[in-house]
C-alpha positions in Angstrom: 20.1 -4.4 -23.3 18.2 -7.7 -23.2 15.2 -9.0 -25.2 12.7 -10.0 -22.4 9.4 -11.7 -22.3 7.1 -11.1 -19.3 4.1 -13.4 -18.7 1.4 -11.9 -16.4 0.4 -8.3 -17.1 -1.6 -8.0 -13.9 -1.3 -5.2 -11.3 2.3 -6.2 -10.6 3.4 -7.6 -13.9 2.3 -4.6 -16.0 4.3 -2.2 -13.9 7.3 -4.5 -14.0 7.1 -4.7 -17.8 6.9 -0.8 -17.9 10.0 -0.6 -15.7 11.9 -3.0 -18.0 10.9 -1.0 -21.0 11.9 2.2 -19.4 15.3 0.8 -18.7 15.9 0.2 -22.4 15.1 -3.5 -22.7 13.1 -4.8 -25.6 10.0 -6.3 -23.8 7.2 -8.5 -25.0 4.3 -8.8 -22.6 1.9 -11.7 -22.5 -1.4 -12.3 -20.6 -4.6 -14.1 -21.0 -6.3 -10.7 -21.0 -5.9 -9.3 -24.6 -6.7 -5.8 -23.4 -3.7 -5.9 -21.1 -1.5 -7.0 -23.9 -2.8 -4.3 -26.3 -2.3 -1.7 -23.6 1.3 -2.7 -23.1 2.0 -2.8 -26.9 0.5 0.7 -27.1 3.2 1.8 -24.6 6.0 0.3 -26.7 5.9 -3.4 -25.9 6.8 -5.9 -28.6 4.2 -7.9 -30.5 4.0 -11.6 -31.3 2.8 -14.7 -29.4 5.0 -16.3 -26.8 5.8 -19.4 -28.9 7.0 -17.3 -31.8 9.0 -14.9 -29.7 10.6 -17.4 -27.3 13.6 -18.4 -29.5 14.8 -14.7 -29.5 14.4 -14.1 -25.8 17.4 -13.6 -23.5 15.1 -13.8 -20.4 11.5 -14.9 -19.6 10.0 -13.3 -16.5 7.0 -15.1 -15.0 4.7 -12.9 -12.9 1.9 -15.5 -12.6 -0.1 -16.7 -9.6 1.3 -20.0 -8.6 3.6 -23.0 -9.5 0.9 -24.6 -11.6 0.7 -21.6 -13.9 4.5 -21.5 -14.1 4.6 -25.1 -15.1 1.8 -24.5 -17.6 3.8 -21.7 -19.3 7.1 -23.6 -19.4 6.1 -27.2 -19.8 2.5 -27.0 -21.1 1.3 -27.9 -24.6 3.6 -25.2 -26.2 6.6 -26.4 -24.3 8.1 -23.0 -24.1 11.1 -24.4 -22.2 12.1 -26.2 -25.4 11.7 -23.1 -27.5 14.0 -20.9 -25.5 17.6 -20.7 -26.7 20.3 -22.4 -24.6 21.5 -20.3 -21.8 18.4 -18.2 -21.6 17.2 -17.1 -18.2 13.9 -17.8 -16.6 13.0 -15.6 -13.6 10.2 -16.9 -11.4 8.4 -14.2 -9.4 5.4 -16.1 -8.2 5.0 -17.1 -4.6 5.7 -20.9 -4.6 6.9 -23.5 -2.1 10.7 -23.7 -1.9 10.6 -27.3 -3.1 8.8 -26.1 -6.3 11.5 -23.5 -6.9 14.1 -26.3 -6.6 12.2 -28.5 -9.1 12.0 -25.6 -11.6 15.7 -25.1 -11.3 16.4 -28.8 -12.0 13.9 -29.1 -14.9 15.1 -25.9 -16.6 18.7 -26.9 -16.1 18.0 -30.2 -17.9 16.9 -28.0 -20.9 20.1 -25.9 -20.7 18.4 -22.9 -19.2 19.1 -20.8 -16.1 16.6 -20.2 -13.4 16.4 -17.5 -10.8 14.1 -17.9 -7.8 13.0 -14.3 -7.4 9.7 -13.5 -5.6 8.7 -9.9 -5.2 7.2 -7.5 -2.7 6.1 -3.9 -2.8 2.8 -3.5 -4.6 1.7 -2.2 -8.0 2.9 1.4 -7.5 6.5 0.3 -6.7 6.4 -2.2 -9.5 5.7 0.7 -11.9 8.4 2.8 -10.4 11.1 0.0 -10.6 11.3 0.1 -6.8 10.3 -3.4 -5.8 12.0 -5.5 -3.1 13.2 -8.7 -4.6 14.3 -11.8 -2.8 16.7 -13.7 -5.2 18.5 -17.1 -5.0 19.9 -19.2 -7.8 23.1 -20.4 -9.3 25.8 -17.7 -9.8 25.4 -17.8 -13.6 21.6 -17.1 -13.2 22.2 -14.3 -10.7 24.8 -12.7 -13.0 22.5 -12.9 -16.1 19.6 -11.4 -14.1 21.6 -8.3 -12.8 20.4 -5.9 -15.6 16.8 -7.0 -15.0 17.0 -6.7 -11.2 18.5 -3.2 -11.5 15.5 -2.2 -13.6 12.8 -3.8 -11.4 14.0 -3.3 -7.8 15.4 -0.7 -5.5 16.4 -3.5 -3.0 17.6 -7.0 -3.9 18.4 -9.5 -1.2 20.7 -12.2 -2.6 19.9 -15.2 -0.5 21.9 -18.2 -1.8 23.4 -19.9 -4.8 20.5 -22.3 -5.4 16.8 -21.9 -5.8 14.6 -22.3 -2.7 15.9 -19.8 -0.1 14.2 -16.8 -1.8 10.9 -18.6 -1.9 11.3 -19.6 1.8 11.8 -15.9 2.7 8.8 -14.9 0.6 6.7 -17.3 2.7 7.9 -15.6 5.9 6.9 -12.2 4.4 3.5 -13.5 3.3 2.8 -15.0 6.7 3.3 -11.6 8.2 1.5 -9.7 5.5 -1.6 -12.0 5.7 -1.7 -11.8 9.5 -1.3 -8.0 9.5 -4.1 -7.5 6.9 -6.4 -9.7 9.0 -5.4 -7.9 12.2 -5.9 -4.5 10.5 -9.4 -5.5 9.4 -10.2 -6.8 12.9 -8.9 -3.7 14.6 -10.8 -1.4 12.2 -14.1 -3.2 12.6 -13.6 -3.5 16.4 -13.3 0.2 16.4 -16.6 0.6 14.5 -18.2 -1.6 17.1 -17.1 0.9 19.8 -18.5 3.9 17.9 -15.2 4.9 16.4 -15.3 6.2 12.8 -13.0 4.3 10.5 -11.4 7.5 9.3 -10.6 8.5 12.9 -9.3 5.0 13.7 -6.9 5.1 10.7 -5.7 8.6 11.6 -5.0 7.8 15.2 -3.6 4.3 15.0 -1.3 5.2 12.1 0.5 7.4 14.6 0.6 4.8 17.4 2.7 1.8 18.3 -0.1 -0.6 17.2 0.2 0.5 13.6 1.8 -1.6 10.8 2.6 -1.0 7.1 -0.5 -3.1 6.2 -2.7 -1.1 8.5 -1.6 2.1 6.9 -1.9 0.7 3.4 -5.1 -1.3 3.6 -6.9 0.9 6.1 -7.7 3.6 3.5 -9.4 0.9 1.4 -11.8 0.2 4.2 -12.3 3.9 5.0 -13.2 4.6 1.4 -15.2 1.4 0.8 -12.9 0.7 -2.1 -12.3 -2.9 -2.8 -10.9 -2.7 -6.3 -8.2 -5.5 -6.2 -4.7 -4.3 -5.8 -4.0 -7.7 -4.2 -7.0 -10.0 -4.1 -8.4 -12.1 -1.2 -7.6 -15.2 -3.2 -3.9 -14.4 -3.3 -3.8 -14.8 0.5 -5.9 -17.9 0.4 -3.2 -19.3 -1.8 -0.2 -17.8 0.0 -1.3 -18.6 3.5 -2.3 -22.0 2.2 1.3 -22.5 1.1 2.6 -21.4 4.5 0.2 -23.8 6.2 1.3 -26.8 4.0 5.0 -26.1 4.4 4.6 -25.5 8.1 2.8 -28.8 8.5 5.5 -30.7 6.6 8.1 -29.1 8.9 6.0 -30.0 12.0 5.9 -26.3 12.8 2.8 -24.9 14.5 1.7 -21.6 12.9 -1.5 -20.7 14.7 -1.6 -17.1 13.7 -1.2 -17.9 10.0 -3.9 -20.6 10.3 -6.3 -18.2 11.9 -5.7 -15.5 9.3 -6.2 -18.1 6.5 -9.6 -19.0 7.9 -10.7 -15.4 7.7 -9.5 -15.1 4.1 -11.3 -18.4 3.3 -14.4 -17.0 4.8 -14.2 -13.8 2.7 -13.7 -15.9 -0.4 -16.7 -18.0 0.6 -18.8 -14.9 0.9 -18.0 -14.1 -2.7 -15.2 -11.6 -2.1 -12.3 -13.7 -3.5 -11.6 -11.3 -6.4 -11.9 -8.2 -4.3 -9.0 -6.4 -2.6 -7.7 -8.3 0.3 -8.9 -5.6 2.7 -12.3 -7.1 2.0 -11.5 -9.6 4.8 -13.0 -6.8 7.0 -16.4 -7.8 5.6 -16.1 -11.1 7.5 -15.8 -9.3 10.8 -18.5 -6.8 9.9 -21.0 -9.5 8.9 -20.3 -11.5 12.0 -20.8 -8.5 14.3 -23.8 -7.0 12.3 -21.8 -3.9 11.5 -21.9 -1.6 8.4 -18.7 -0.7 6.7 -18.2 2.5 4.6 -19.8 2.1 1.3 -22.4 -0.4 2.5 -25.9 0.3 1.3 
């Protein structure tokens, strides 16, 4: 079994760290939130700061928000990329532009390190169960080194190429659909309210109809219960749909549905809901139509 460091003990990363630990790996978890680190250590996670632990790691898994945070971990003041032993594996799970994934592969290769482009999908519950879907691309040596980790983390792994980039491109496709579907679910739910349909009834009926989607069935209960504790925050889709928009523009590809959904998430963030669950985009529709959502005073 490997000695693994995992940076980012948020809703996804904590469950991933648990899954690696359960599979028998020695796991050190790191996060800016000391409570998350202490909680993971209480479950059997290893102690020590990243700079001290790095030379003994076989793999470093980055479950951070974006490419800037990945760069800060690897090439920031502590230069963790220089502390890792030659041949160690870095697994990038953040949603980043494909070009960023290719740059990380090149930079880490210059330091004698392997890089796997490995964005994730599935949510916190599946992360904790080791049942994520992972999109992976990277050099054959990186893919081979990552196999024990992928087995612990995911029930489905799509191997998408022998260089970094394709996996991140596929994750952008997923996030385009996910963001549009969340916004559409919020629009449908609040439209139903405007027609006198109780949100609970709307969720029950549409979940059994052709108009349903995974996001409708997953996020709809958050709206019905007025529960906006963040499983995946509004700001995540501001970032991810922003990446989609930027890459589409560079490709001269019109993506009007993604652009419209992005504006709704931006509006939700502007209303102060950026750190709430992404289902809070429903509050934009409710405000504009003068509607009350469940849980509103």
